[in-house]
mmCIF file of the C-alpha atoms, coordinates in Angstrom:
data_MODEL
# 
_entry.id   MODEL 
# 
loop_
_atom_site.group_PDB 
_atom_site.id 
_atom_site.type_symbol 
_atom_site.label_atom_id 
_atom_site.label_alt_id 
_atom_site.label_comp_id 
_atom_site.label_asym_id 
_atom_site.label_entity_id 
_atom_site.label_seq_id 
_atom_site.pdbx_PDB_ins_code 
_atom_site.Cartn_x 
_atom_site.Cartn_y 
_atom_site.Cartn_z 
_atom_site.occupancy 
_atom_site.B_iso_or_equiv 
_atom_site.pdbx_formal_charge 
_atom_site.auth_seq_id 
_atom_site.auth_comp_id 
_atom_site.auth_asym_id 
_atom_site.auth_atom_id 
_atom_site.pdbx_PDB_model_num 
ATOM 1   C CA . MET A 1 1   ? -4.644  -11.069 8.216   1.00 0.00 ? 1   MET A CA 1 
ATOM 2   C CA . SER A 1 2   ? -8.228  -10.793 9.267   1.00 0.00 ? 2   SER A CA 1 
ATOM 3   C CA . LYS A 1 3   ? -11.021 -10.531 6.741   1.00 0.00 ? 3   LYS A CA 1 
ATOM 4   C CA . THR A 1 4   ? -12.077 -7.137  8.045   1.00 0.00 ? 4   THR A CA 1 
ATOM 5   C CA . THR A 1 5   ? -10.180 -3.942  7.492   1.00 0.00 ? 5   THR A CA 1 
ATOM 6   C CA . ASN A 1 6   ? -8.051  -2.742  10.378  1.00 0.00 ? 6   ASN A CA 1 
ATOM 7   C CA . LYS A 1 7   ? -9.401  0.491   11.808  1.00 0.00 ? 7   LYS A CA 1 
ATOM 8   C CA . PHE A 1 8   ? -6.325  1.083   13.955  1.00 0.00 ? 8   PHE A CA 1 
ATOM 9   C CA . SER A 1 9   ? -2.748  1.490   12.761  1.00 0.00 ? 9   SER A CA 1 
ATOM 10  C CA . ALA A 1 10  ? 0.059   -0.661  14.114  1.00 0.00 ? 10  ALA A CA 1 
ATOM 11  C CA . GLU A 1 11  ? 1.386   2.314   16.069  1.00 0.00 ? 11  GLU A CA 1 
ATOM 12  C CA . VAL A 1 12  ? -1.952  2.860   17.813  1.00 0.00 ? 12  VAL A CA 1 
ATOM 13  C CA . ARG A 1 13  ? -2.164  -0.829  18.681  1.00 0.00 ? 13  ARG A CA 1 
ATOM 14  C CA . GLU A 1 14  ? 1.377   -0.920  20.070  1.00 0.00 ? 14  GLU A CA 1 
ATOM 15  C CA . ARG A 1 15  ? 0.789   2.202   22.129  1.00 0.00 ? 15  ARG A CA 1 
ATOM 16  C CA . ALA A 1 16  ? -2.518  0.879   23.504  1.00 0.00 ? 16  ALA A CA 1 
ATOM 17  C CA . VAL A 1 17  ? -0.891  -2.426  24.468  1.00 0.00 ? 17  VAL A CA 1 
ATOM 18  C CA . ARG A 1 18  ? 1.997   -0.607  26.128  1.00 0.00 ? 18  ARG A CA 1 
ATOM 19  C CA . LEU A 1 19  ? -0.478  1.584   28.054  1.00 0.00 ? 19  LEU A CA 1 
ATOM 20  C CA . VAL A 1 20  ? -2.371  -1.478  29.283  1.00 0.00 ? 20  VAL A CA 1 
ATOM 21  C CA . LEU A 1 21  ? 0.790   -3.249  30.408  1.00 0.00 ? 21  LEU A CA 1 
ATOM 22  C CA . ASP A 1 22  ? 2.289   -0.126  31.988  1.00 0.00 ? 22  ASP A CA 1 
ATOM 23  C CA . ASN A 1 23  ? -0.906  0.920   33.796  1.00 0.00 ? 23  ASN A CA 1 
ATOM 24  C CA . GLU A 1 24  ? -2.018  -2.535  34.895  1.00 0.00 ? 24  GLU A CA 1 
ATOM 25  C CA . GLY A 1 25  ? -0.761  -1.892  38.450  1.00 0.00 ? 25  GLY A CA 1 
ATOM 26  C CA . GLN A 1 26  ? -2.797  1.305   38.768  1.00 0.00 ? 26  GLN A CA 1 
ATOM 27  C CA . HIS A 1 27  ? -6.031  -0.590  38.141  1.00 0.00 ? 27  HIS A CA 1 
ATOM 28  C CA . GLY A 1 28  ? -7.470  -3.439  40.153  1.00 0.00 ? 28  GLY A CA 1 
ATOM 29  C CA . SER A 1 29  ? -6.998  -5.923  37.326  1.00 0.00 ? 29  SER A CA 1 
ATOM 30  C CA . ARG A 1 30  ? -5.837  -6.175  33.767  1.00 0.00 ? 30  ARG A CA 1 
ATOM 31  C CA . TRP A 1 31  ? -9.436  -6.133  32.572  1.00 0.00 ? 31  TRP A CA 1 
ATOM 32  C CA . GLN A 1 32  ? -10.045 -2.796  34.281  1.00 0.00 ? 32  GLN A CA 1 
ATOM 33  C CA . SER A 1 33  ? -6.931  -1.430  32.603  1.00 0.00 ? 33  SER A CA 1 
ATOM 34  C CA . VAL A 1 34  ? -8.151  -2.767  29.250  1.00 0.00 ? 34  VAL A CA 1 
ATOM 35  C CA . MET A 1 35  ? -11.596 -1.221  29.791  1.00 0.00 ? 35  MET A CA 1 
ATOM 36  C CA . SER A 1 36  ? -10.077 2.164   30.637  1.00 0.00 ? 36  SER A CA 1 
ATOM 37  C CA . ILE A 1 37  ? -7.647  2.284   27.696  1.00 0.00 ? 37  ILE A CA 1 
ATOM 38  C CA . SER A 1 38  ? -10.139 0.866   25.163  1.00 0.00 ? 38  SER A CA 1 
ATOM 39  C CA . ALA A 1 39  ? -12.626 3.591   26.044  1.00 0.00 ? 39  ALA A CA 1 
ATOM 40  C CA . LYS A 1 40  ? -9.953  6.223   25.424  1.00 0.00 ? 40  LYS A CA 1 
ATOM 41  C CA . ILE A 1 41  ? -8.900  4.932   22.003  1.00 0.00 ? 41  ILE A CA 1 
ATOM 42  C CA . GLY A 1 42  ? -12.380 3.909   20.866  1.00 0.00 ? 42  GLY A CA 1 
ATOM 43  C CA . CYS A 1 43  ? -12.059 0.174   20.404  1.00 0.00 ? 43  CYS A CA 1 
ATOM 44  C CA . ALA A 1 44  ? -13.859 -2.764  21.942  1.00 0.00 ? 44  ALA A CA 1 
ATOM 45  C CA . PRO A 1 45  ? -12.305 -4.039  25.172  1.00 0.00 ? 45  PRO A CA 1 
ATOM 46  C CA . GLN A 1 46  ? -12.189 -7.578  23.768  1.00 0.00 ? 46  GLN A CA 1 
ATOM 47  C CA . THR A 1 47  ? -10.189 -6.321  20.790  1.00 0.00 ? 47  THR A CA 1 
ATOM 48  C CA . LEU A 1 48  ? -7.635  -4.573  22.965  1.00 0.00 ? 48  LEU A CA 1 
ATOM 49  C CA . ASN A 1 49  ? -7.413  -7.626  25.211  1.00 0.00 ? 49  ASN A CA 1 
ATOM 50  C CA . GLU A 1 50  ? -6.601  -9.768  22.137  1.00 0.00 ? 50  GLU A CA 1 
ATOM 51  C CA . TRP A 1 51  ? -3.897  -7.278  21.103  1.00 0.00 ? 51  TRP A CA 1 
ATOM 52  C CA . VAL A 1 52  ? -2.367  -7.556  24.575  1.00 0.00 ? 52  VAL A CA 1 
ATOM 53  C CA . LYS A 1 53  ? -2.447  -11.365 24.455  1.00 0.00 ? 53  LYS A CA 1 
ATOM 54  C CA . LYS A 1 54  ? -0.791  -11.406 21.015  1.00 0.00 ? 54  LYS A CA 1 
ATOM 55  C CA . ALA A 1 55  ? 1.881   -8.981  22.203  1.00 0.00 ? 55  ALA A CA 1 
ATOM 56  C CA . GLU A 1 56  ? 2.604   -11.242 25.168  1.00 0.00 ? 56  GLU A CA 1 
ATOM 57  C CA . VAL A 1 57  ? 2.877   -14.296 22.917  1.00 0.00 ? 57  VAL A CA 1 
ATOM 58  C CA . ASP A 1 58  ? 5.178   -12.433 20.535  1.00 0.00 ? 58  ASP A CA 1 
ATOM 59  C CA . SER A 1 59  ? 7.406   -11.311 23.417  1.00 0.00 ? 59  SER A CA 1 
ATOM 60  C CA . GLY A 1 60  ? 7.514   -14.802 24.940  1.00 0.00 ? 60  GLY A CA 1 
ATOM 61  C CA . LYS A 1 61  ? 5.630   -13.906 28.130  1.00 0.00 ? 61  LYS A CA 1 
ATOM 62  C CA . ARG A 1 62  ? 2.702   -16.144 27.195  1.00 0.00 ? 62  ARG A CA 1 
ATOM 63  C CA . ALA A 1 63  ? 2.618   -19.581 25.607  1.00 0.00 ? 63  ALA A CA 1 
ATOM 64  C CA . GLY A 1 64  ? 1.592   -19.702 21.967  1.00 0.00 ? 64  GLY A CA 1 
ATOM 65  C CA . ILE A 1 65  ? 2.827   -19.329 18.426  1.00 0.00 ? 65  ILE A CA 1 
ATOM 66  C CA . PRO A 1 66  ? 4.326   -15.898 17.687  1.00 0.00 ? 66  PRO A CA 1 
ATOM 67  C CA . ALA A 1 67  ? 2.813   -13.932 14.796  1.00 0.00 ? 67  ALA A CA 1 
ATOM 68  C CA . ASP A 1 68  ? 5.887   -14.189 12.571  1.00 0.00 ? 68  ASP A CA 1 
ATOM 69  C CA . MET A 1 69  ? 6.037   -17.967 13.023  1.00 0.00 ? 69  MET A CA 1 
ATOM 70  C CA . ALA A 1 70  ? 2.296   -18.304 12.337  1.00 0.00 ? 70  ALA A CA 1 
ATOM 71  C CA . GLU A 1 71  ? 2.731   -16.259 9.162   1.00 0.00 ? 71  GLU A CA 1 
ATOM 72  C CA . LYS A 1 72  ? 5.604   -18.481 8.006   1.00 0.00 ? 72  LYS A CA 1 
ATOM 73  C CA . MET A 1 73  ? 3.581   -21.615 8.744   1.00 0.00 ? 73  MET A CA 1 
ATOM 74  C CA . LYS A 1 74  ? 0.635   -20.266 6.774   1.00 0.00 ? 74  LYS A CA 1 
ATOM 75  C CA . ALA A 1 75  ? 2.887   -19.470 3.786   1.00 0.00 ? 75  ALA A CA 1 
ATOM 76  C CA . LEU A 1 76  ? 4.442   -22.945 3.917   1.00 0.00 ? 76  LEU A CA 1 
ATOM 77  C CA . GLU A 1 77  ? 1.005   -24.587 4.106   1.00 0.00 ? 77  GLU A CA 1 
ATOM 78  C CA . ARG A 1 78  ? -0.108  -22.579 1.078   1.00 0.00 ? 78  ARG A CA 1 
ATOM 79  C CA . GLU A 1 79  ? 3.053   -23.546 -0.839  1.00 0.00 ? 79  GLU A CA 1 
ATOM 80  C CA . ASN A 1 80  ? 2.569   -27.191 0.139   1.00 0.00 ? 80  ASN A CA 1 
ATOM 81  C CA . ARG A 1 81  ? -1.034  -27.114 -1.113  1.00 0.00 ? 81  ARG A CA 1 
ATOM 82  C CA . GLU A 1 82  ? 0.055   -25.552 -4.433  1.00 0.00 ? 82  GLU A CA 1 
ATOM 83  C CA . LEU A 1 83  ? 2.809   -28.140 -4.896  1.00 0.00 ? 83  LEU A CA 1 
ATOM 84  C CA . ARG A 1 84  ? 0.371   -30.992 -4.198  1.00 0.00 ? 84  ARG A CA 1 
ATOM 85  C CA . GLN A 1 85  ? -1.988  -29.568 -6.835  1.00 0.00 ? 85  GLN A CA 1 
ATOM 86  C CA . ALA A 1 86  ? 0.865   -29.248 -9.349  1.00 0.00 ? 86  ALA A CA 1 
ATOM 87  C CA . ASN A 1 87  ? 1.948   -32.830 -8.648  1.00 0.00 ? 87  ASN A CA 1 
ATOM 88  C CA . GLU A 1 88  ? -1.596  -34.063 -9.183  1.00 0.00 ? 88  GLU A CA 1 
ATOM 89  C CA . ILE A 1 89  ? -1.813  -32.220 -12.510 1.00 0.00 ? 89  ILE A CA 1 
ATOM 90  C CA . LEU A 1 90  ? 1.542   -33.659 -13.608 1.00 0.00 ? 90  LEU A CA 1 
ATOM 91  C CA . ARG A 1 91  ? 0.480   -37.153 -12.522 1.00 0.00 ? 91  ARG A CA 1 
ATOM 92  C CA . LYS A 1 92  ? -2.714  -36.927 -14.574 1.00 0.00 ? 92  LYS A CA 1 
ATOM 93  C CA . ALA A 1 93  ? -0.897  -35.467 -17.573 1.00 0.00 ? 93  ALA A CA 1 
ATOM 94  C CA . SER A 1 94  ? 1.702   -38.247 -17.398 1.00 0.00 ? 94  SER A CA 1 
ATOM 95  C CA . ALA A 1 95  ? -1.022  -40.899 -17.310 1.00 0.00 ? 95  ALA A CA 1 
ATOM 96  C CA . TYR A 1 96  ? -2.829  -39.246 -20.229 1.00 0.00 ? 96  TYR A CA 1 
ATOM 97  C CA . PHE A 1 97  ? 0.304   -39.126 -22.399 1.00 0.00 ? 97  PHE A CA 1 
ATOM 98  C CA . ALA A 1 98  ? 1.249   -42.684 -21.447 1.00 0.00 ? 98  ALA A CA 1 
ATOM 99  C CA . MET A 1 99  ? -2.187  -43.886 -22.569 1.00 0.00 ? 99  MET A CA 1 
ATOM 100 C CA . ALA A 1 100 ? -1.905  -41.852 -25.765 1.00 0.00 ? 100 ALA A CA 1 
ATOM 101 C CA . GLU A 1 101 ? 1.491   -43.461 -26.477 1.00 0.00 ? 101 GLU A CA 1 
ATOM 102 C CA . LEU A 1 102 ? 0.065   -46.947 -25.848 1.00 0.00 ? 102 LEU A CA 1 
ATOM 103 C CA . ASP A 1 103 ? -2.870  -46.216 -28.166 1.00 0.00 ? 103 ASP A CA 1 
ATOM 104 C CA . ARG A 1 104 ? -0.494  -44.945 -30.859 1.00 0.00 ? 104 ARG A CA 1 
ATOM 105 C CA . ARG A 1 105 ? 1.687   -48.054 -30.616 1.00 0.00 ? 105 ARG A CA 1 
ATOM 106 C CA . SER A 1 106 ? -1.242  -50.469 -30.701 1.00 0.00 ? 106 SER A CA 1 
ATOM 107 C CA . LYS A 1 107 ? -2.489  -49.072 -34.023 1.00 0.00 ? 107 LYS A CA 1 
# 
C-alpha cells in the first residue's frame, strides 16, 4: 500500500472508475471524463486516472501486472529476503561454533 492514508474508500474508487469508463463516450476524451468525475468526488484528476489505469490492468484490458499478482510478488520478495538473512545468521553461527570446537580440541 502507499505510504499515505487513503482518503477514499474502495467503494468510492470503484464507483468513480466505473463512472469514468461508462461516461467516456459522452465526453470528448477520457481525460475530460476524468476531469469531470474527479471534480465531483473531490480528488485530483491524476489520482482518478491512476485508479482507472489500475482497474484496466486488473481486468486485463491494459498490459501490466495485476494488483493481486504484485501483492503476491512483494510478499514472496519479503519472504526471500528474510530467508536469506536467516541463512546468513545460521552460516555465521555455524562458523563460530566450528571455530569454538577447533579451539576446544586444540587445547
